[in-house]
Predicted model as a PDB file, atoms N, CA, C, CB and O in Angstrom, pLDDT in the B-factor column:
MODEL        1                                                                  
ATOM      1  N   UNK A   1      26.298  23.525  -8.325  1.00 69.00           N  
ATOM      2  CA  UNK A   1      25.727  21.976  -7.726  1.00 69.00           C  
ATOM      3  C   UNK A   1      24.388  22.273  -7.222  1.00 69.00           C  
ATOM      4  CB  UNK A   1      26.685  21.236  -6.351  1.00 69.00           C  
ATOM      5  O   UNK A   1      24.071  23.415  -6.890  1.00 69.00           O  
ATOM      6  N   UNK A   2      23.726  21.440  -7.168  1.00 76.00           N  
ATOM      7  CA  UNK A   2      22.185  21.371  -6.785  1.00 76.00           C  
ATOM      8  C   UNK A   2      22.074  21.190  -5.364  1.00 76.00           C  
ATOM      9  CB  UNK A   2      21.385  20.180  -7.493  1.00 76.00           C  
ATOM     10  O   UNK A   2      22.909  20.605  -4.675  1.00 76.00           O  
ATOM     11  N   UNK A   3      20.806  21.815  -4.878  1.00 86.00           N  
ATOM     12  CA  UNK A   3      20.654  21.696  -3.526  1.00 86.00           C  
ATOM     13  C   UNK A   3      20.144  20.196  -3.213  1.00 86.00           C  
ATOM     14  CB  UNK A   3      19.684  22.813  -3.024  1.00 86.00           C  
ATOM     15  O   UNK A   3      19.555  19.497  -4.037  1.00 86.00           O  
ATOM     16  N   UNK A   4      20.426  19.856  -2.046  1.00 92.00           N  
ATOM     17  CA  UNK A   4      20.076  18.336  -1.624  1.00 92.00           C  
ATOM     18  C   UNK A   4      18.585  18.367  -1.424  1.00 92.00           C  
ATOM     19  CB  UNK A   4      20.869  17.782  -0.165  1.00 92.00           C  
ATOM     20  O   UNK A   4      17.988  19.200  -0.742  1.00 92.00           O  
ATOM     21  N   UNK A   5      17.966  17.215  -2.195  1.00 94.00           N  
ATOM     22  CA  UNK A   5      16.558  17.248  -2.400  1.00 94.00           C  
ATOM     23  C   UNK A   5      16.489  15.594  -2.747  1.00 94.00           C  
ATOM     24  CB  UNK A   5      15.999  18.437  -3.687  1.00 94.00           C  
ATOM     25  O   UNK A   5      17.394  14.808  -3.026  1.00 94.00           O  
ATOM     26  N   UNK A   6      15.195  15.422  -2.625  1.00 95.00           N  
ATOM     27  CA  UNK A   6      14.544  14.032  -2.766  1.00 95.00           C  
ATOM     28  C   UNK A   6      13.570  14.060  -3.831  1.00 95.00           C  
ATOM     29  CB  UNK A   6      13.835  13.551  -1.471  1.00 95.00           C  
ATOM     30  O   UNK A   6      13.294  15.218  -4.144  1.00 95.00           O  
ATOM     31  N   UNK A   7      12.855  13.034  -4.603  1.00 96.00           N  
ATOM     32  CA  UNK A   7      12.093  12.902  -5.336  1.00 96.00           C  
ATOM     33  C   UNK A   7      10.761  12.470  -4.973  1.00 96.00           C  
ATOM     34  CB  UNK A   7      12.593  12.330  -6.036  1.00 96.00           C  
ATOM     35  O   UNK A   7      10.650  11.673  -4.042  1.00 96.00           O  
ATOM     36  N   UNK A   8       9.561  12.960  -5.686  1.00 96.00           N  
ATOM     37  CA  UNK A   8       8.333  12.491  -5.345  1.00 96.00           C  
ATOM     38  C   UNK A   8       8.359  10.988  -5.724  1.00 96.00           C  
ATOM     39  CB  UNK A   8       7.220  13.303  -6.030  1.00 96.00           C  
ATOM     40  O   UNK A   8       8.910  10.524  -6.722  1.00 96.00           O  
ATOM     41  N   UNK A   9       7.678  10.298  -4.774  1.00 95.00           N  
ATOM     42  CA  UNK A   9       7.425   8.749  -5.086  1.00 95.00           C  
ATOM     43  C   UNK A   9       6.478   8.375  -5.993  1.00 95.00           C  
ATOM     44  CB  UNK A   9       7.042   8.033  -3.973  1.00 95.00           C  
ATOM     45  O   UNK A   9       6.315   7.203  -6.332  1.00 95.00           O  
ATOM     46  N   UNK A  10       5.728   9.462  -6.483  1.00 96.00           N  
ATOM     47  CA  UNK A  10       4.563   9.307  -7.636  1.00 96.00           C  
ATOM     48  C   UNK A  10       5.104   9.550  -8.916  1.00 96.00           C  
ATOM     49  CB  UNK A  10       3.331  10.320  -7.483  1.00 96.00           C  
ATOM     50  O   UNK A  10       5.189   8.744  -9.842  1.00 96.00           O  
ATOM     51  N   UNK A  11       5.518  10.909  -8.886  1.00 96.00           N  
ATOM     52  CA  UNK A  11       5.587  11.456 -10.477  1.00 96.00           C  
ATOM     53  C   UNK A  11       7.281  11.828 -10.410  1.00 96.00           C  
ATOM     54  CB  UNK A  11       4.345  13.139 -10.892  1.00 96.00           C  
ATOM     55  O   UNK A  11       7.832  12.258 -11.423  1.00 96.00           O  
ATOM     56  N   UNK A  12       7.915  11.659  -9.356  1.00 95.00           N  
ATOM     57  CA  UNK A  12       9.737  11.743  -9.811  1.00 95.00           C  
ATOM     58  C   UNK A  12       9.973  13.090  -9.572  1.00 95.00           C  
ATOM     59  CB  UNK A  12      10.276  11.378 -11.617  1.00 95.00           C  
ATOM     60  O   UNK A  12      11.176  13.349  -9.555  1.00 95.00           O  
ATOM     61  N   UNK A  13       9.123  14.184  -9.353  1.00 95.00           N  
ATOM     62  CA  UNK A  13       9.381  15.746  -9.665  1.00 95.00           C  
ATOM     63  C   UNK A  13      10.464  15.914  -8.336  1.00 95.00           C  
ATOM     64  CB  UNK A  13       7.701  16.940  -9.600  1.00 95.00           C  
ATOM     65  O   UNK A  13      10.221  15.206  -7.358  1.00 95.00           O  
ATOM     66  N   UNK A  14      11.423  16.655  -8.288  1.00 95.00           N  
ATOM     67  CA  UNK A  14      12.446  16.919  -7.292  1.00 95.00           C  
ATOM     68  C   UNK A  14      11.763  17.774  -6.022  1.00 95.00           C  
ATOM     69  CB  UNK A  14      13.696  17.760  -8.028  1.00 95.00           C  
ATOM     70  O   UNK A  14      11.156  18.789  -6.363  1.00 95.00           O  
ATOM     71  N   UNK A  15      11.794  17.524  -4.867  1.00 95.00           N  
ATOM     72  CA  UNK A  15      10.769  18.328  -3.958  1.00 95.00           C  
ATOM     73  C   UNK A  15      12.134  18.249  -2.445  1.00 95.00           C  
ATOM     74  CB  UNK A  15       8.698  17.200  -3.666  1.00 95.00           C  
ATOM     75  O   UNK A  15      13.145  17.572  -2.260  1.00 95.00           O  
ATOM     76  N   UNK A  16      11.633  19.012  -1.893  1.00 94.00           N  
ATOM     77  CA  UNK A  16      12.457  19.413  -0.492  1.00 94.00           C  
ATOM     78  C   UNK A  16      12.483  18.368   0.509  1.00 94.00           C  
ATOM     79  CB  UNK A  16      11.824  20.665   0.271  1.00 94.00           C  
ATOM     80  O   UNK A  16      11.540  17.591   0.656  1.00 94.00           O  
ATOM     81  N   UNK A  17      13.692  18.327   1.296  1.00 93.00           N  
ATOM     82  CA  UNK A  17      13.550  16.850   1.925  1.00 93.00           C  
ATOM     83  C   UNK A  17      12.205  16.738   3.311  1.00 93.00           C  
ATOM     84  CB  UNK A  17      15.349  16.450   2.681  1.00 93.00           C  
ATOM     85  O   UNK A  17      11.755  15.699   3.792  1.00 93.00           O  
ATOM     86  N   UNK A  18      11.838  18.134   3.664  1.00 94.00           N  
ATOM     87  CA  UNK A  18      10.712  17.971   4.400  1.00 94.00           C  
ATOM     88  C   UNK A  18       9.366  17.291   3.901  1.00 94.00           C  
ATOM     89  CB  UNK A  18      10.460  19.151   4.768  1.00 94.00           C  
ATOM     90  O   UNK A  18       8.518  16.631   4.501  1.00 94.00           O  
ATOM     91  N   UNK A  19       9.470  17.643   2.754  1.00 94.00           N  
ATOM     92  CA  UNK A  19       7.929  17.323   1.872  1.00 94.00           C  
ATOM     93  C   UNK A  19       8.100  15.790   1.674  1.00 94.00           C  
ATOM     94  CB  UNK A  19       7.711  18.236   0.070  1.00 94.00           C  
ATOM     95  O   UNK A  19       9.193  15.252   1.498  1.00 94.00           O  
ATOM     96  N   UNK A  20       6.691  15.028   1.731  1.00 94.00           N  
ATOM     97  CA  UNK A  20       6.644  13.594   1.216  1.00 94.00           C  
ATOM     98  C   UNK A  20       6.008  13.626  -0.361  1.00 94.00           C  
ATOM     99  CB  UNK A  20       5.634  12.615   2.309  1.00 94.00           C  
ATOM    100  O   UNK A  20       6.195  12.672  -1.116  1.00 94.00           O  
ATOM    101  N   UNK A  21       5.395  14.580  -0.690  1.00 95.00           N  
ATOM    102  CA  UNK A  21       5.020  14.496  -1.881  1.00 95.00           C  
ATOM    103  C   UNK A  21       5.146  15.718  -2.599  1.00 95.00           C  
ATOM    104  CB  UNK A  21       3.856  14.032  -1.910  1.00 95.00           C  
ATOM    105  O   UNK A  21       5.400  16.719  -1.929  1.00 95.00           O  
ATOM    106  N   UNK A  22       4.996  15.853  -4.034  1.00 95.00           N  
ATOM    107  CA  UNK A  22       5.045  17.277  -4.568  1.00 95.00           C  
ATOM    108  C   UNK A  22       3.659  18.180  -4.496  1.00 95.00           C  
ATOM    109  CB  UNK A  22       5.480  17.168  -6.086  1.00 95.00           C  
ATOM    110  O   UNK A  22       3.653  19.411  -4.467  1.00 95.00           O  
ATOM    111  N   UNK A  23       2.557  17.382  -4.473  1.00 96.00           N  
ATOM    112  CA  UNK A  23       1.334  17.954  -4.441  1.00 96.00           C  
ATOM    113  C   UNK A  23       0.224  17.205  -3.865  1.00 96.00           C  
ATOM    114  CB  UNK A  23       1.034  18.293  -5.638  1.00 96.00           C  
ATOM    115  O   UNK A  23       0.556  16.069  -3.527  1.00 96.00           O  
ATOM    116  N   UNK A  24      -1.014  17.510  -3.650  1.00 97.00           N  
ATOM    117  CA  UNK A  24      -2.172  17.024  -2.940  1.00 97.00           C  
ATOM    118  C   UNK A  24      -2.629  15.764  -3.760  1.00 97.00           C  
ATOM    119  CB  UNK A  24      -3.336  18.172  -2.813  1.00 97.00           C  
ATOM    120  O   UNK A  24      -3.069  14.722  -3.274  1.00 97.00           O  
ATOM    121  N   UNK A  25      -2.422  16.084  -5.266  1.00 97.00           N  
ATOM    122  CA  UNK A  25      -2.733  15.051  -6.111  1.00 97.00           C  
ATOM    123  C   UNK A  25      -2.138  13.949  -5.925  1.00 97.00           C  
ATOM    124  CB  UNK A  25      -2.575  15.320  -7.250  1.00 97.00           C  
ATOM    125  O   UNK A  25      -2.779  12.908  -5.777  1.00 97.00           O  
ATOM    126  N   UNK A  26      -0.555  13.998  -5.897  1.00 97.00           N  
ATOM    127  CA  UNK A  26       0.211  12.781  -5.624  1.00 97.00           C  
ATOM    128  C   UNK A  26       0.045  12.235  -4.229  1.00 97.00           C  
ATOM    129  CB  UNK A  26       1.637  13.034  -5.863  1.00 97.00           C  
ATOM    130  O   UNK A  26       0.264  11.048  -3.988  1.00 97.00           O  
ATOM    131  N   UNK A  27      -0.315  13.041  -3.368  1.00 97.00           N  
ATOM    132  CA  UNK A  27      -0.617  12.421  -1.767  1.00 97.00           C  
ATOM    133  C   UNK A  27      -1.990  11.565  -1.870  1.00 97.00           C  
ATOM    134  CB  UNK A  27      -0.882  13.829  -0.456  1.00 97.00           C  
ATOM    135  O   UNK A  27      -2.213  10.561  -1.194  1.00 97.00           O  
ATOM    136  N   UNK A  28      -2.741  12.040  -2.683  1.00 98.00           N  
ATOM    137  CA  UNK A  28      -4.088  11.435  -3.068  1.00 98.00           C  
ATOM    138  C   UNK A  28      -3.828  10.008  -3.709  1.00 98.00           C  
ATOM    139  CB  UNK A  28      -4.899  12.424  -4.152  1.00 98.00           C  
ATOM    140  O   UNK A  28      -4.451   9.003  -3.365  1.00 98.00           O  
ATOM    141  N   UNK A  29      -2.922  10.028  -4.599  1.00 97.00           N  
ATOM    142  CA  UNK A  29      -2.559   8.768  -5.142  1.00 97.00           C  
ATOM    143  C   UNK A  29      -1.936   7.828  -4.304  1.00 97.00           C  
ATOM    144  CB  UNK A  29      -1.778   8.934  -6.163  1.00 97.00           C  
ATOM    145  O   UNK A  29      -2.241   6.637  -4.367  1.00 97.00           O  
ATOM    146  N   UNK A  30      -1.004   8.300  -3.447  1.00 97.00           N  
ATOM    147  CA  UNK A  30      -0.614   7.145  -2.406  1.00 97.00           C  
ATOM    148  C   UNK A  30      -1.316   6.813  -1.369  1.00 97.00           C  
ATOM    149  CB  UNK A  30       0.484   7.330  -1.828  1.00 97.00           C  
ATOM    150  O   UNK A  30      -1.046   5.856  -0.643  1.00 97.00           O  
ATOM    151  N   UNK A  31      -2.436   7.711  -1.197  1.00 97.00           N  
ATOM    152  CA  UNK A  31      -3.702   7.132  -0.008  1.00 97.00           C  
ATOM    153  C   UNK A  31      -4.186   6.069  -0.946  1.00 97.00           C  
ATOM    154  CB  UNK A  31      -5.213   8.405   0.553  1.00 97.00           C  
ATOM    155  O   UNK A  31      -4.355   4.933  -0.502  1.00 97.00           O  
ATOM    156  N   UNK A  32      -4.394   6.306  -2.052  1.00 98.00           N  
ATOM    157  CA  UNK A  32      -5.505   5.271  -2.785  1.00 98.00           C  
ATOM    158  C   UNK A  32      -4.596   3.913  -2.938  1.00 98.00           C  
ATOM    159  CB  UNK A  32      -6.140   5.904  -4.547  1.00 98.00           C  
ATOM    160  O   UNK A  32      -5.123   2.822  -2.723  1.00 98.00           O  
ATOM    161  N   UNK A  33      -3.394   3.996  -3.265  1.00 97.00           N  
ATOM    162  CA  UNK A  33      -2.650   2.782  -3.290  1.00 97.00           C  
ATOM    163  C   UNK A  33      -2.529   1.777  -1.917  1.00 97.00           C  
ATOM    164  CB  UNK A  33      -1.306   3.234  -3.697  1.00 97.00           C  
ATOM    165  O   UNK A  33      -2.582   0.548  -1.864  1.00 97.00           O  
ATOM    166  N   UNK A  34      -2.352   2.751  -0.853  1.00 97.00           N  
ATOM    167  CA  UNK A  34      -2.253   2.262   0.507  1.00 97.00           C  
ATOM    168  C   UNK A  34      -3.403   1.675   0.996  1.00 97.00           C  
ATOM    169  CB  UNK A  34      -1.902   3.241   1.377  1.00 97.00           C  
ATOM    170  O   UNK A  34      -3.427   0.775   1.836  1.00 97.00           O  
ATOM    171  N   UNK A  35      -4.659   2.354   0.297  1.00 98.00           N  
ATOM    172  CA  UNK A  35      -6.090   1.646   0.440  1.00 98.00           C  
ATOM    173  C   UNK A  35      -6.290   0.389  -0.183  1.00 98.00           C  
ATOM    174  CB  UNK A  35      -7.155   2.459  -0.109  1.00 98.00           C  
ATOM    175  O   UNK A  35      -6.859  -0.541   0.390  1.00 98.00           O  
ATOM    176  N   UNK A  36      -5.764   0.318  -1.538  1.00 98.00           N  
ATOM    177  CA  UNK A  36      -5.866  -0.878  -2.282  1.00 98.00           C  
ATOM    178  C   UNK A  36      -5.018  -2.079  -1.642  1.00 98.00           C  
ATOM    179  CB  UNK A  36      -5.416  -0.578  -3.713  1.00 98.00           C  
ATOM    180  O   UNK A  36      -5.382  -3.245  -1.792  1.00 98.00           O  
ATOM    181  N   UNK A  37      -4.007  -1.775  -1.009  1.00 98.00           N  
ATOM    182  CA  UNK A  37      -2.957  -2.631  -0.386  1.00 98.00           C  
ATOM    183  C   UNK A  37      -3.727  -3.289   0.748  1.00 98.00           C  
ATOM    184  CB  UNK A  37      -1.616  -1.788   0.142  1.00 98.00           C  
ATOM    185  O   UNK A  37      -3.869  -4.499   0.927  1.00 98.00           O  
ATOM    186  N   UNK A  38      -4.152  -2.387   1.410  1.00 98.00           N  
ATOM    187  CA  UNK A  38      -4.836  -2.686   3.035  1.00 98.00           C  
ATOM    188  C   UNK A  38      -6.075  -3.740   2.515  1.00 98.00           C  
ATOM    189  CB  UNK A  38      -5.643  -0.905   4.035  1.00 98.00           C  
ATOM    190  O   UNK A  38      -6.151  -4.852   3.038  1.00 98.00           O  
ATOM    191  N   UNK A  39      -6.965  -3.362   1.540  1.00 98.00           N  
ATOM    192  CA  UNK A  39      -7.973  -4.332   1.148  1.00 98.00           C  
ATOM    193  C   UNK A  39      -7.638  -5.384   0.610  1.00 98.00           C  
ATOM    194  CB  UNK A  39      -8.791  -3.921   0.409  1.00 98.00           C  
ATOM    195  O   UNK A  39      -8.442  -6.305   0.752  1.00 98.00           O  
ATOM    196  N   UNK A  40      -6.517  -5.643  -0.104  1.00 98.00           N  
ATOM    197  CA  UNK A  40      -5.985  -7.091  -0.790  1.00 98.00           C  
ATOM    198  C   UNK A  40      -5.575  -7.589   0.496  1.00 98.00           C  
ATOM    199  CB  UNK A  40      -4.621  -7.082  -2.067  1.00 98.00           C  
ATOM    200  O   UNK A  40      -6.153  -8.665   0.646  1.00 98.00           O  
ATOM    201  N   UNK A  41      -4.925  -7.355   1.402  1.00 98.00           N  
ATOM    202  CA  UNK A  41      -4.307  -7.737   2.438  1.00 98.00           C  
ATOM    203  C   UNK A  41      -5.445  -8.569   3.319  1.00 98.00           C  
ATOM    204  CB  UNK A  41      -3.647  -6.500   3.104  1.00 98.00           C  
ATOM    205  O   UNK A  41      -5.423  -9.757   3.640  1.00 98.00           O  
ATOM    206  N   UNK A  42      -6.349  -7.657   3.576  1.00 98.00           N  
ATOM    207  CA  UNK A  42      -7.376  -8.079   4.318  1.00 98.00           C  
ATOM    208  C   UNK A  42      -8.373  -9.359   3.653  1.00 98.00           C  
ATOM    209  CB  UNK A  42      -8.138  -6.798   4.576  1.00 98.00           C  
ATOM    210  O   UNK A  42      -8.911 -10.250   4.310  1.00 98.00           O  
ATOM    211  N   UNK A  43      -8.439  -9.163   2.178  1.00 98.00           N  
ATOM    212  CA  UNK A  43      -9.071 -10.021   1.522  1.00 98.00           C  
ATOM    213  C   UNK A  43      -8.502 -11.576   1.534  1.00 98.00           C  
ATOM    214  CB  UNK A  43      -9.137  -9.453   0.286  1.00 98.00           C  
ATOM    215  O   UNK A  43      -9.187 -12.596   1.600  1.00 98.00           O  
ATOM    216  N   UNK A  44      -6.983 -11.471   1.447  1.00 98.00           N  
ATOM    217  CA  UNK A  44      -6.015 -12.576   1.512  1.00 98.00           C  
ATOM    218  C   UNK A  44      -6.238 -13.277   2.880  1.00 98.00           C  
ATOM    219  CB  UNK A  44      -4.490 -12.043   1.349  1.00 98.00           C  
ATOM    220  O   UNK A  44      -6.200 -14.504   2.971  1.00 98.00           O  
ATOM    221  N   UNK A  45      -6.468 -12.478   3.922  1.00 98.00           N  
ATOM    222  CA  UNK A  45      -6.249 -13.225   5.361  1.00 98.00           C  
ATOM    223  C   UNK A  45      -7.501 -13.841   5.504  1.00 98.00           C  
ATOM    224  CB  UNK A  45      -5.902 -12.248   6.725  1.00 98.00           C  
ATOM    225  O   UNK A  45      -7.496 -14.979   5.972  1.00 98.00           O  
ATOM    226  N   UNK A  46      -8.858 -13.192   5.119  1.00 98.00           N  
ATOM    227  CA  UNK A  46     -10.120 -13.881   5.181  1.00 98.00           C  
ATOM    228  C   UNK A  46     -10.184 -15.246   4.457  1.00 98.00           C  
ATOM    229  CB  UNK A  46     -11.141 -13.000   4.629  1.00 98.00           C  
ATOM    230  O   UNK A  46     -10.590 -16.275   4.999  1.00 98.00           O  
ATOM    231  N   UNK A  47      -9.682 -15.148   2.996  1.00 98.00           N  
ATOM    232  CA  UNK A  47      -9.491 -16.428   2.053  1.00 98.00           C  
ATOM    233  C   UNK A  47      -8.856 -17.453   2.638  1.00 98.00           C  
ATOM    234  CB  UNK A  47      -8.727 -16.186   0.841  1.00 98.00           C  
ATOM    235  O   UNK A  47      -9.090 -18.628   2.358  1.00 98.00           O  
ATOM    236  N   UNK A  48      -7.740 -16.947   3.760  1.00 98.00           N  
ATOM    237  CA  UNK A  48      -6.615 -17.975   4.062  1.00 98.00           C  
ATOM    238  C   UNK A  48      -7.409 -18.576   5.439  1.00 98.00           C  
ATOM    239  CB  UNK A  48      -4.829 -17.192   4.358  1.00 98.00           C  
ATOM    240  O   UNK A  48      -7.156 -19.732   5.776  1.00 98.00           O  
ATOM    241  N   UNK A  49      -8.306 -17.824   6.173  1.00 98.00           N  
ATOM    242  CA  UNK A  49      -8.797 -18.140   7.189  1.00 98.00           C  
ATOM    243  C   UNK A  49      -9.869 -19.122   7.039  1.00 98.00           C  
ATOM    244  CB  UNK A  49      -9.106 -17.111   7.763  1.00 98.00           C  
ATOM    245  O   UNK A  49     -10.115 -20.009   7.857  1.00 98.00           O  
ATOM    246  N   UNK A  50     -10.649 -18.856   5.663  1.00 98.00           N  
ATOM    247  CA  UNK A  50     -11.872 -19.630   5.177  1.00 98.00           C  
ATOM    248  C   UNK A  50     -10.893 -21.331   4.547  1.00 98.00           C  
ATOM    249  CB  UNK A  50     -12.898 -18.425   3.588  1.00 98.00           C  
ATOM    250  O   UNK A  50     -11.255 -22.497   4.704  1.00 98.00           O  
ATOM    251  N   UNK A  51     -10.058 -20.976   4.086  1.00 98.00           N  
ATOM    252  CA  UNK A  51      -9.219 -22.337   3.655  1.00 98.00           C  
ATOM    253  C   UNK A  51      -8.963 -23.178   4.822  1.00 98.00           C  
ATOM    254  CB  UNK A  51      -7.743 -22.019   2.988  1.00 98.00           C  
ATOM    255  O   UNK A  51      -9.319 -24.356   4.855  1.00 98.00           O  
ATOM    256  N   UNK A  52      -8.286 -22.533   5.883  1.00 98.00           N  
ATOM    257  CA  UNK A  52      -8.000 -23.299   6.916  1.00 98.00           C  
ATOM    258  C   UNK A  52      -9.069 -23.967   7.783  1.00 98.00           C  
ATOM    259  CB  UNK A  52      -7.274 -22.584   7.623  1.00 98.00           C  
ATOM    260  O   UNK A  52      -8.892 -25.045   8.350  1.00 98.00           O  
ATOM    261  N   UNK A  53     -10.229 -23.221   7.843  1.00 97.00           N  
ATOM    262  CA  UNK A  53     -11.600 -23.760   8.436  1.00 97.00           C  
ATOM    263  C   UNK A  53     -11.949 -24.833   7.819  1.00 97.00           C  
ATOM    264  CB  UNK A  53     -12.755 -22.871   8.359  1.00 97.00           C  
ATOM    265  O   UNK A  53     -12.194 -25.870   8.436  1.00 97.00           O  
ATOM    266  N   UNK A  54     -12.036 -24.719   6.268  1.00 98.00           N  
ATOM    267  CA  UNK A  54     -12.585 -25.955   5.448  1.00 98.00           C  
ATOM    268  C   UNK A  54     -11.638 -27.005   5.539  1.00 98.00           C  
ATOM    269  CB  UNK A  54     -12.841 -25.667   3.915  1.00 98.00           C  
ATOM    270  O   UNK A  54     -12.113 -28.134   5.414  1.00 98.00           O  
ATOM    271  N   UNK A  55     -10.178 -26.897   5.763  1.00 97.00           N  
ATOM    272  CA  UNK A  55      -9.356 -27.750   5.667  1.00 97.00           C  
ATOM    273  C   UNK A  55      -9.477 -28.512   6.858  1.00 97.00           C  
ATOM    274  CB  UNK A  55      -8.189 -27.258   5.393  1.00 97.00           C  
ATOM    275  O   UNK A  55      -9.464 -29.742   6.810  1.00 97.00           O  
ATOM    276  N   UNK A  56      -9.604 -27.835   8.009  1.00 96.00           N  
ATOM    277  CA  UNK A  56      -9.789 -28.521   9.464  1.00 96.00           C  
ATOM    278  C   UNK A  56     -11.010 -29.419   9.351  1.00 96.00           C  
ATOM    279  CB  UNK A  56     -10.040 -27.377  10.742  1.00 96.00           C  
ATOM    280  O   UNK A  56     -11.009 -30.592   9.722  1.00 96.00           O  
ATOM    281  N   UNK A  57     -12.069 -28.785   8.806  1.00 96.00           N  
ATOM    282  CA  UNK A  57     -13.184 -29.451   8.862  1.00 96.00           C  
ATOM    283  C   UNK A  57     -13.284 -30.855   8.244  1.00 96.00           C  
ATOM    284  CB  UNK A  57     -14.050 -28.664   8.354  1.00 96.00           C  
ATOM    285  O   UNK A  57     -13.832 -31.817   8.782  1.00 96.00           O  
ATOM    286  N   UNK A  58     -12.582 -30.846   6.843  1.00 96.00           N  
ATOM    287  CA  UNK A  58     -12.274 -31.980   6.269  1.00 96.00           C  
ATOM    288  C   UNK A  58     -11.383 -33.024   6.808  1.00 96.00           C  
ATOM    289  CB  UNK A  58     -11.876 -31.666   5.250  1.00 96.00           C  
ATOM    290  O   UNK A  58     -11.453 -34.198   6.443  1.00 96.00           O  
ATOM    291  N   UNK A  59     -10.550 -32.588   7.674  1.00 95.00           N  
ATOM    292  CA  UNK A  59      -9.701 -33.502   8.247  1.00 95.00           C  
ATOM    293  C   UNK A  59     -10.488 -34.115   9.393  1.00 95.00           C  
ATOM    294  CB  UNK A  59      -8.387 -32.861   8.674  1.00 95.00           C  
ATOM    295  O   UNK A  59     -10.396 -35.342   9.441  1.00 95.00           O  
ATOM    296  N   UNK A  60     -11.160 -33.607  10.226  1.00 90.00           N  
ATOM    297  CA  UNK A  60     -11.733 -34.109  11.190  1.00 90.00           C  
ATOM    298  C   UNK A  60     -12.911 -34.889  11.092  1.00 90.00           C  
ATOM    299  CB  UNK A  60     -11.889 -33.279  11.873  1.00 90.00           C  
ATOM    300  O   UNK A  60     -13.091 -35.822  11.874  1.00 90.00           O  
ATOM    301  N   UNK A  61     -13.815 -34.571  10.120  1.00 84.00           N  
ATOM    302  CA  UNK A  61     -15.027 -34.923   9.906  1.00 84.00           C  
ATOM    303  C   UNK A  61     -15.152 -35.866   8.673  1.00 84.00           C  
ATOM    304  CB  UNK A  61     -15.783 -33.759   9.812  1.00 84.00           C  
ATOM    305  O   UNK A  61     -16.255 -36.294   8.333  1.00 84.00           O  
TER     306      UNK A  61                                                      
ENDMDL                                                                          
END                                                                             
């Protein structure tokens, strides 16, 4: 039987339970993905705020 393990979320390589990724390269990929998600959420939030402001302006004036 194999040892209890999990898989790297980036490349799927088996890794020990205490590790989050198999290498620094995979860790860098995860950090970059999280950064892109954060930027897109902030951009979406800003666009929604602008839309609400424009909508409110058009409704009241």
